[in-house]
C-alpha positions, 0 to 999 in steps of 0.5 A: 715426658719432655718432648723436643719435637724438632728431634723427633724420629722413629721410636726404637721398639725392642722385644724384651722376653726374659724367662726366669722360670721357677727361680723368679716364682720362688723369689717372688713367693718371699715378697710381700706387698698389698694392692688397692682395688681397681676402683680406688686406683681409677678414682685416684686417676680421675682426681686430676686437675688441669692446674699444676698447683692443685695437682701437687696439693692432691698428691700431698692429700693422697699421701696422707690418705695412704698412710704417710705420716706428717713428719715424713711428708714435706714440700721442697720449694724449687722457685717461688713461681713453681709448685713444690716437689712433694716428698713422702718417706717410708723409713726402712731398716737401713738408711739405703734408699730407693727413690720412686718418682713421677712428675706432676705437671703437664703442658697446656694442651690436653688434660695431662692425664697420661703425661703424667697424672698416670704416674704421679697418682700411683705414688701414694698407692705404691706407698700403701702397697709397700707399707704392708711390712717393714722394708730393708730400704728407706723408700722416698716417693717424690712428685717432681714439679716442672719436668715439662720445663726441662726436668727442673724439679728433679734436677733441683732435688738431686743437686741438693743432695749431699755426696753422702746421700747420693752414695746410699741411693741404690736406685731411682724408679721413674714413672712416666706416661702409664696406661696407654697399653701394656707396661714398657721400660726404657731399656737402653737407659736402665741399669742392668740389675734394675732391668733384670729385676723388672723382668723377674717380677714380670715373669713371676707375676705373669704380667706383660713387660716390653721394651721401647726406647725413646732417647731420639724423641724425649727424656724424663726425670730418671736422667737427672739421676743418671748424671750423678751415676745413680742407678735408674729405670723408667717405666712407661707405656709409650709405643710408636703408635701412641706417641702422638697422644702426648702433648696433644688434645688427645691426652685425656682420661679416655686415652687410658686403658684402665686394665693395662693401667691396673696391671702396671700398678700391680707389677710396680708394687711387686717390682719395688718389693723385689728391688728392696730385697735385691738391690745394694749392699748390706747396711748398718741399721738406722740409728733411730731403730 
């Protein structure tokens, strides 16, 4: 979470309660995904390193352990001085893309478990969750480098895409700073269809979701995609009370509320599966199918 403290103001807390009743339950009944057990999710969270290069390497290893095939796992070098972006692709029935991203780097103060190993270490687990069955969309999972230096990795990634590649990207789901409490969304910087799908998923799974907007105090990798009008959403768990944990010595494993963290993982798995069936326009099958 990029945090320019000189602009620090009060976070905007918004009550976010949308009921979709039987419609949501019925829709989710058709959604299939699998989840890892809580102890595995916790073990991946505990695998953090204080070294950013090692964090990138761990994400790559976890992708392999979660079933990412060698020809679908790549590194994108931004500069020689930075660790690379780590990318795993889960091919779908079409070329239309949903990208799921989280930054892997952290600032020098604290361990960076909350900001943002909590998000990065879920990427391989969500790959595993979605690979339970064929998907319409091609899912691209990216561990972004150097978010804390000004969203360097995500800006490089999206700038290198061609206009045609951007045109088939139906959504970008950003994970940043999870585990501090129940799941939240940056609602004021989320595209409406993606926000509504999140509400449906939470309602259908009977999981908590709230909205906390933080544009007055920071930004994150989703905004690199917004500049190119790619639909985006950021999932987080920040509140006004927990904000001081970021970029401080308090950002350690002890700050994580593991039950809330696991609930966020479950919600994200269901949400991504729901997005696959609800985002974008019908597309032609992939040429390699």
